[in-house]
C-alpha positions in Angstrom: -94.8 48.8 -11.5 -94.3 45.4 -9.8 -91.2 44.6 -12.5 -89.9 47.8 -11.1 -89.8 47.3 -7.3 -88.6 44.0 -7.8 -86.0 45.5 -9.4 -84.8 47.6 -6.2 -82.1 46.3 -4.4 -82.4 46.8 -1.0 -78.4 46.8 -0.5 -78.4 49.3 -2.3 -80.0 51.5 0.5 -78.0 50.3 3.3 -74.8 52.5 2.8 -76.3 55.6 3.0 -78.7 54.5 5.4 -75.8 53.8 7.8 -74.4 57.5 6.6 -77.7 59.0 7.6 -77.6 57.4 11.1 -74.1 57.5 12.0 -74.9 61.8 10.9 -78.5 61.5 13.6 -76.2 59.8 16.3 -73.1 62.7 16.0 -75.7 65.5 16.0 -78.2 64.5 18.7 -75.2 62.8 20.7 -72.1 64.7 20.4 -70.4 63.0 23.2 -70.1 59.7 21.1 -68.1 61.8 18.6 -64.5 60.6 20.7 -65.6 56.9 21.1 -66.4 56.8 17.6 -63.3 58.0 16.5 -61.6 55.7 18.6 -63.1 53.0 16.8 -62.6 54.1 13.4 -58.9 54.5 14.2 -58.9 51.0 15.7 -60.4 49.7 12.2 -58.6 51.5 10.4 -55.5 50.0 12.1 -56.5 47.0 11.8 -57.2 46.8 8.1 -53.5 48.5 7.2 -52.5 45.8 9.8 -53.9 43.1 7.3 -52.6 44.9 4.3 -49.5 45.5 5.4 -48.9 41.6 6.5 -50.4 40.7 3.1 -48.2 43.0 1.0 -44.9 41.7 2.8 -45.1 37.7 4.1 -47.6 36.4 1.8 -45.3 34.4 -0.4 -43.3 32.7 2.6 -46.8 32.0 4.9 -48.4 30.5 1.8 -44.9 28.1 1.2 -45.2 27.5 5.2 -48.7 26.5 4.8 -48.2 24.1 2.0 -45.9 22.3 4.4 -48.1 22.7 7.4 -51.0 21.4 5.9 -50.0 17.7 5.3 -51.9 17.0 8.7 -54.6 17.9 10.8 -52.7 18.9 13.9 -50.1 20.9 11.8 -52.9 22.9 10.4 -54.5 23.5 13.4 -50.7 24.9 14.7 -50.1 26.9 11.6 -53.8 28.7 11.9 -53.2 29.1 15.5 -49.2 30.9 15.3 -49.7 32.8 12.3 -52.8 34.3 13.3 -51.5 35.3 16.9 -48.1 36.8 15.5 -50.1 38.7 12.3 -53.4 39.4 14.2 -55.4 39.1 11.2 -57.7 35.5 11.4 -59.4 37.6 8.0 -55.8 37.1 6.0 -55.0 33.5 7.0 -58.8 32.5 6.1 -57.9 34.4 2.8 -54.7 32.3 2.4 -56.7 29.1 3.4 -59.1 29.6 0.8 -56.9 30.0 -2.1 -55.3 27.6 -1.3 -58.3 25.1 -1.2 -59.7 26.7 -4.4 -56.4 25.7 -6.2 -56.6 22.1 -4.8 -53.4 22.5 -3.0 -54.6 21.5 0.6 -57.9 19.3 1.6 -61.2 20.8 3.1 -60.1 19.1 6.3 -56.6 20.9 6.3 -58.4 24.3 5.4 -60.9 23.9 8.1 -58.6 23.1 10.5 -56.2 25.9 9.9 -59.5 28.5 10.7 -60.3 26.8 13.4 -56.3 27.3 14.4 -57.0 30.6 13.9 -60.0 31.2 15.8 -57.8 30.4 19.0 -54.8 32.7 17.5 -57.4 35.9 17.5 -57.6 35.4 21.3 -54.1 37.1 21.3 -55.7 40.5 20.4 -57.4 40.9 23.7 -54.0 39.8 25.4 -52.2 42.1 23.6 -55.2 45.0 24.6 -55.2 43.6 28.3 -51.6 43.2 29.3 -49.9 46.2 27.5 -52.6 48.6 26.1 -53.8 49.3 29.5 -50.8 49.5 31.1 -48.6 51.6 29.2 -48.8 55.2 27.6 -50.1 54.4 24.4 -49.7 57.4 22.7 -46.1 57.9 23.6 -45.0 55.2 21.4 -48.0 54.8 18.9 -47.1 58.4 17.6 -43.7 57.2 16.4 -44.7 53.9 15.5 -46.9 55.8 12.8 -44.5 58.3 11.8 -41.7 55.1 11.2 -44.8 53.2 9.3 -45.2 55.9 7.0 -41.8 56.6 6.2 -41.5 52.6 5.0 -44.7 53.6 3.2 -43.5 56.0 0.8 -40.7 53.5 -0.4 -40.9 52.1 -3.8 -39.8 48.4 -2.8 -43.2 46.3 -1.7 -41.9 44.3 1.0 -40.2 47.6 2.9 -44.3 49.2 2.3 -45.7 46.2 3.7 -43.4 46.7 7.0 -44.7 50.5 6.8 -48.4 49.2 6.4 -48.1 46.9 8.9 -46.2 49.8 12.1 -48.8 52.1 10.6 -51.7 49.8 11.5 -50.1 49.0 14.7 -50.0 52.6 15.5 -53.5 53.2 14.5 -54.3 50.2 16.5 -53.1 51.3 19.6 -54.0 54.8 19.3 -57.8 54.0 18.4 -57.6 52.6 22.3 -56.3 55.5 23.7 -59.1 57.6 22.2 -61.8 54.9 23.2 -60.5 54.9 26.6 -60.5 58.8 27.0 -63.9 58.8 25.4 -65.3 56.8 28.1 -63.5 58.4 30.9 -64.9 61.9 29.6 -68.7 61.1 28.9 -68.3 57.8 32.2 -72.0 59.7 33.0 -73.6 59.8 29.5 -72.5 56.5 28.6 -72.7 54.1 31.4 -74.0 50.4 30.5 -72.6 49.0 34.1 -76.4 50.9 35.6 -78.3 48.3 33.1 -78.5 44.9 35.2 -80.5 41.8 34.4 -80.6 38.6 36.7 -80.1 35.1 35.4 -79.5 33.6 31.9 -82.2 36.7 30.2 -79.4 39.3 31.2 -77.1 37.0 29.7 -79.1 37.2 26.7 -79.4 40.6 26.5 -76.0 41.3 26.7 -75.4 38.8 24.3 -77.4 39.9 21.6 -75.9 43.5 22.1 -71.9 42.0 21.2 -74.1 40.6 18.3 -75.2 43.7 17.1 -72.3 45.7 17.9 -70.3 42.8 15.6 -72.4 43.4 12.6 -72.2 47.2 13.0 -68.3 47.1 13.0 -67.8 44.1 11.0 -64.8 43.1 13.4 -65.1 40.9 16.6 -61.8 41.9 17.6 -62.6 45.7 17.4 -65.8 45.0 19.5 -63.4 42.6 22.1 -61.4 45.7 22.0 -64.3 48.1 22.8 -65.7 46.0 25.7 -62.0 45.8 27.6 -62.2 49.2 27.3 -65.2 50.0 28.7 -64.5 47.5 31.2 -61.5 49.4 32.1 -63.0 52.5 32.5 -65.9 50.7 34.9 -68.4 51.4 32.2 -69.6 47.5 31.9 -70.1 45.2 34.6 -67.6 42.3 34.3 -70.2 39.6 34.0 -72.1 41.4 31.3 -68.4 41.7 29.4 -68.6 37.8 29.2 -71.6 37.6 27.6 -70.8 40.7 25.7 -67.6 38.4 24.2 -69.6 35.4 23.4 -72.3 37.6 21.7 -69.1 39.3 19.6 -68.0 35.8 18.4 -71.5 34.9 17.4 -71.9 38.1 15.6 -68.6 37.0 13.5 -71.2 34.6 11.8 -72.7 37.2 10.1 -69.4 38.7 8.5 -68.4 35.3 7.4 -71.8 34.6 5.7 -71.6 37.8 3.6 -68.0 37.0 2.7 -68.9 33.6 1.7 -71.6 34.3 -0.6 -69.0 35.3 -3.6 -66.8 32.1 -2.4 -66.4 28.9 -4.5 -67.8 25.8 -2.8 -65.1 25.0 -0.6 -65.0 28.8 0.4 -68.6 28.5 1.2 -67.6 24.7 3.3 -65.3 26.6 5.0 -67.1 29.5 5.9 -69.9 26.9 7.0 -67.3 25.2 9.5 -66.8 28.5 11.0 -70.5 29.3 11.8 -70.9 25.8 13.2 -67.8 26.6 15.3 -69.0 30.0 16.3 -72.7 28.7 17.1 -71.6 25.8 19.1 -68.9 27.7 21.4 -71.6 30.3 21.8 -74.4 28.3 22.6 -72.5 26.2 25.1 -70.5 28.9 26.9 -73.9 31.0 27.3 -75.7 28.1 28.8 -72.7 27.6 30.9 -71.6 30.9 31.3 -71.9 30.9 35.4 -70.2 27.6 35.8 -67.6 29.3 33.4 -66.8 32.4 35.0 -66.3 30.2 38.1 -63.6 28.9 36.8 -61.9 31.3 35.3 -62.0 33.4 38.6 -60.4 29.9 40.4 -57.9 29.8 37.4 -56.9 33.5 37.6 -56.4 32.9 41.6 -54.3 30.5 40.8 -52.2 31.9 38.4 -52.0 35.1 40.8 -54.1 37.5 38.8 -55.3 40.2 41.2 -59.2 39.4 42.1 -60.2 42.8 40.6 -58.1 42.8 37.4 -61.0 41.8 35.4 -59.3 42.6 31.8 -56.9 39.8 32.4 -60.0 37.5 33.3 -61.9 38.4 30.4 -58.7 37.7 28.1 -58.8 34.4 29.9 -62.4 33.9 29.1 -62.6 34.5 25.9 -59.5 32.3 25.1 -61.8 29.5 26.9 -64.6 30.2 24.7 -62.4 29.4 21.4 -60.9 26.6 23.6 -64.2 25.0 23.7 -65.0 25.5 20.2 -61.6 23.6 19.6 -62.5 20.9 22.1 -66.1 20.5 20.8 -65.1 20.5 16.6 -61.8 18.8 16.2 -62.8 15.6 17.3 -65.7 15.7 14.9 -64.4 17.3 12.2 -64.9 14.5 9.7 -68.7 14.7 10.0 -69.0 18.1 10.0 -66.9 18.0 6.4 -69.9 15.2 5.7 -72.4 17.6 6.8 -71.2 20.5 4.9 -70.9 18.1 1.5 -74.3 17.7 1.9 -75.6 20.8 2.8 -73.4 22.4 0.1 -72.9 19.7 -2.7 -70.4 20.5 -5.3 -71.5 22.7 -8.7 -72.3 20.2 -11.2 -70.5 21.6 -13.7 -69.5 18.4 -15.5 -73.1 18.0 -16.6 -74.9 21.8 -17.2 -73.9 22.2 -21.0 -73.3 20.0 -24.1 -69.2 20.3 -24.8 -68.1 22.2 -27.6 -65.0 21.6 -30.2 -62.4 24.3 -29.1 -60.2 23.9 -32.0 -61.9 22.4 -34.9 -63.6 24.4 -37.8 -63.4 24.8 -41.3 -60.7 26.8 -41.7 -58.2 24.3 -40.5 -59.2 21.9 -43.4 -57.5 23.9 -46.0 -54.4 22.2 -45.1 -53.1 18.6 -43.5 -50.9 20.1 -41.5 -53.0 22.7 -39.9 -55.7 19.9 -39.5 -53.3 17.6 -37.6 -52.7 20.5 -35.4 -56.0 21.3 -34.6 -56.8 17.6 -33.8 -54.0 17.0 -31.4 -55.0 20.4 -29.7 -58.5 19.2 -29.3 -57.5 15.8 -28.2 -55.4 16.9 -25.7 -58.1 19.6 -24.4 -60.6 16.6 -24.4 -58.0 14.4 -22.2 -57.0 17.2 -19.9 -60.2 18.8 -19.5 -62.5 15.7 -19.2 -61.3 12.5 -19.4 -58.4 12.9 -16.9 -61.7 14.2 -14.6 -63.8 11.3 -15.4 -61.5 9.2 -14.7 -60.7 10.5 -11.2 -64.0 11.1 -10.3 -65.3 7.8 -11.1 -62.8 6.1 -9.1 -63.8 8.5 -6.0 -60.1 10.6 -6.2 -59.9 14.1 -5.8 -58.6 15.4 -9.4 -57.4 18.5 -7.7 -55.3 16.7 -5.4 -53.8 14.9 -7.9 -52.4 17.9 -9.6 -51.1 19.2 -6.3 -47.9 17.9 -3.8 -50.3 15.7 -1.6 -49.0 12.0 -0.9 -51.0 9.6 -3.0 -52.0 7.8 0.1 -53.2 10.6 1.7 -55.8 11.5 -1.3 -56.8 7.7 -1.3 -57.5 7.6 2.2 -59.1 11.1 2.1 -62.9 10.0 2.8 -64.0 13.7 1.7 -64.0 12.6 -1.9 -67.6 11.8 -2.7 -68.0 12.2 -6.0 -71.5 10.8 -7.1 -70.9 11.8 -11.1 -73.2 10.3 -13.6 -70.4 8.9 -15.9 -73.2 7.9 -18.7 -74.5 11.6 -18.9 -70.8 13.2 -19.1 -70.2 10.6 -21.7 -72.9 11.9 -24.0 -72.4 15.3 -23.0 -68.6 15.8 -22.7 -66.8 13.2 -24.9 -68.9 11.7 -27.3 -69.7 14.9 -29.2 -65.8 16.0 -29.4 -64.7 12.5 -30.3 -67.2 12.9 -33.3 -65.9 15.9 -34.4 -62.5 14.6 -34.1 -63.2 11.6 -36.2 -64.9 13.7 -38.7 -62.1 16.5 -39.5 -59.7 13.6 -39.7 -61.8 11.5 -42.3 -62.8 15.3 -44.1 -58.9 16.0 -44.4 -57.7 12.7 -45.4 -60.6 12.3 -48.4 -59.7 16.1 -49.1 -56.0 16.0 -49.9 -53.7 13.1 -51.3 -51.9 12.2 -48.1 -48.4 10.3 -47.6 -48.1 7.4 -46.1 -46.3 9.2 -43.1 -49.1 11.8 -42.6 -51.7 8.9 -43.0 -49.9 7.6 -39.9 -49.7 10.9 -38.3 -54.0 11.4 -38.7 -54.1 7.4 -37.4 -52.1 7.9 -34.6 -54.4 11.1 -33.4 -57.5 9.0 -34.2 -55.9 6.7 -31.8 -55.5 9.2 -29.0 -58.9 9.7 -29.0 -60.0 6.8 -29.3 -58.5 5.7 -26.2 -60.3 8.5 -24.5 -63.6 6.8 -25.4 -62.8 2.8 -24.3 -61.6 4.6 -20.8 -64.9 6.3 -20.5 -66.6 3.1 -21.0 -64.5 1.1 -18.6 -65.2 4.1 -16.1 -68.8 3.4 -16.5 -69.1 -0.3 -15.0 -66.3 0.6 -12.2 -68.0 3.9 -11.1 -70.5 1.5 -9.5 -68.9 -1.3 -8.2 -66.3 1.2 -6.4 -69.1 3.2 -4.5 -70.0 0.1 -3.1 -67.1 -1.5 -2.1 -64.7 1.4 -0.8 -67.2 1.4 1.8 -68.2 -2.4 2.5 -68.3 -3.5 5.9 -66.0 -6.4 4.4 -62.3 -4.9 4.9 -60.8 -7.3 2.3 -62.7 -6.6 -0.7 -62.3 -2.7 0.6 -58.5 -2.8 0.4 -58.8 -4.2 -2.8 -60.3 -1.7 -4.3 -58.2 1.1 -2.3 -55.5 -0.9 -4.5 -56.7 -0.2 -7.7 -57.8 3.4 -7.0 -54.1 3.9 -5.5 -52.5 2.4 -8.7 -54.6 4.4 -10.9 -54.0 8.0 -8.8 -50.5 7.5 -9.0 -51.0 7.0 -12.9 -52.8 10.1 -12.9 -50.1 11.9 -11.2 -47.3 10.8 -13.3 -49.2 12.0 -16.0 -49.7 15.2 -14.4 -45.8 15.7 -14.1 -45.3 14.4 -17.6 -47.7 17.1 -18.9 -46.2 19.9 -17.6 -42.5 18.5 -18.7 -42.9 15.8 -21.8 -38.7 16.0 -21.6 -38.5 14.4 -18.3 -36.1 11.5 -18.5 -37.1 10.1 -14.8 -41.0 10.7 -15.4 -40.9 8.5 -18.7 -39.0 5.8 -17.2 -41.6 5.9 -14.2 -44.5 5.9 -16.8 -42.7 2.7 -18.3 -42.6 1.2 -14.9 -46.6 1.8 -14.6 -47.0 0.5 -18.2 -45.2 -2.9 -17.2 -46.9 -3.3 -14.0 -50.4 -2.8 -16.2 -49.6 -5.6 -18.8 -48.0 -8.0 -16.7 -50.4 -7.8 -13.5 -53.4 -10.9 -13.9 -55.2 -10.9 -10.2 -56.5 -13.9 -11.1 -53.1 -15.8 -11.7 -52.2 -14.1 -8.4 -51.7 -15.6 -4.9 -53.6 -13.1 -2.7 -56.7 -13.7 -5.2 -56.6 -17.3 -4.5 -56.2 -16.4 -1.1 -59.5 -14.6 -1.0 -61.6 -17.2 -2.4 -60.1 -20.3 -0.6 -60.4 -18.6 2.7 -64.4 -17.1 1.8 -62.9 -14.0 2.7 -64.9 -12.4 -0.3 -68.1 -13.8 -1.5 -68.6 -15.2 -5.4 -69.9 -11.7 -6.4 -67.3 -9.7 -4.8 -65.3 -12.2 -6.8 -66.6 -11.9 -10.2 -66.6 -7.9 -9.9 -62.9 -7.7 -8.4 -61.7 -9.8 -11.3 -63.3 -7.9 -13.9 -62.5 -4.9 -12.5 -59.1 -5.4 -12.1 -59.1 -6.2 -15.6 -60.5 -2.7 -16.8 -58.0 -0.8 -14.3 -55.2 -2.4 -16.2 -56.8 -1.5 -19.4 -57.5 2.1 -18.3 -54.1 2.5 -17.0 -52.3 1.7 -20.7 -55.0 3.9 -22.7 -54.1 6.5 -20.3 -50.5 6.2 -20.8 -50.7 5.3 -24.6 -52.7 8.7 -24.9 -50.6 10.8 -22.8 -47.2 9.5 -24.7 -49.3 10.5 -28.3 -50.2 13.7 -26.8 -47.5 15.2 -25.0 -44.3 13.0 -26.1 -45.1 12.2 -30.1 -46.4 15.6 -30.7 -43.8 17.3 -31.8 -42.8 14.4 -34.1 -46.3 13.7 -35.4 -46.4 17.7 -36.9 -42.9 17.2 -38.2 -44.2 14.3 -39.9 -47.1 16.2 -41.4 -44.6 18.9 -42.4 -42.4 17.1 -44.5 -45.0 15.1 -45.7 
């Protein structure tokens, strides 16, 4: 019985209960139907707007985000401008999360985009307060709808997207018209202006109503339009409307949390940053609402807004609310990210299960050629999926950023990269078992067949590529501990030296990634040769820099010992990485050809 009850999911009953509640409201309060229809049409318009813009501007918008995410200020501007134009902070957030998941932008840039979108979403209130109540909405909403549907019926996806956007805009304004008419018709039966509470208790009551409305409608923008409409038809006091707007913004937190439940780690962090933004701005605005209302009155008077133009004043307040959030959050963005990384840590995918060979099985041992191909594939998979990741994370470098176009300097300077991985455990669960399989299958094949010297040479090179990866991980094990200690050291000189080592390895990983995509690139091979030459001749003990640090007592003797050993290890790691990459990407076809000819 208990087991049966535990399997019942409350979420299954939410939707039917909402339908029953809505039916009961319509039956007992038929005067609400026109207002509800207006809200429904407006929400439908918002959905169509988002679908439309998603259909025909996604490509250019993504390219723009990639360019604009090079700095926090650019990311913030992108979020603000695109949301103000597209009227969809949700669409911008989806694009930002998708880029975060792909590692094409940093978490800091993604959060800055979201914060900019918060400010950009205030354009909805300005659109309604400046145009929605001053024009005969229906007179141009219907033509927009008609043109929109004509576009939607076309086959071209871009044209269809324009149609959805136009239809969405038509439904948006039509919804406002229905809501406004409904409130005017049923003014006596639906009047919040009669509800009055003095002081902060009243503020919190109306803020709570705003939160509930946003949770019900799942759209803060829709609630703000609703508040503006009620304010315009005198069914809501201006001061209570301010509290409702704050509540509507806080209510978005519920939507964000629900939307983040199935998101990846960075998606959850982005939603967490938005929750912090909304709650911080909301609490400050509620506590200082009287002072903010006075400031809005003062500002409106000085820019020529009529004293009784409450719709414009509400739009000013809504913008001020989000500005407060930006002013509070942007200077401490770094600390917010650190907090979120502790609160929502990276999933330890690297140590959850023991790795299994993907390409090695008994059937590949029938022929030496099939064994060589399987060994190369297995070694390549180990290199790409495990070794390169351990090297990057072991030196506190974001492996996704390496595969992006983010500048190496920015990757190294990014203090968000906090990978406290267990290299030892990853070696035993991910590397050693696969390496053992590769050696086992190579040895079995060598003993099973009478191999020519050419094929034996090919087997030897494959084993070299795998052996190199084991040596790389062993070198990383000791290096990881010291890097963790010194990249956040109070001694700027030792910190600088370890940053140089990280940069050298990051540059190597970037070139290997480029080589992986285009093994025949002459320019990439030349750059790899330059890195190899540097690693072969780079000797910190003979450099004037090391002598200077010791002679001038810039670093302690313990630091000097660690630096000398780790510098040598980095050279070894780089050389082994390049040797494995050259074999797996450049020599691969040659080795397969040797096996065929042998």
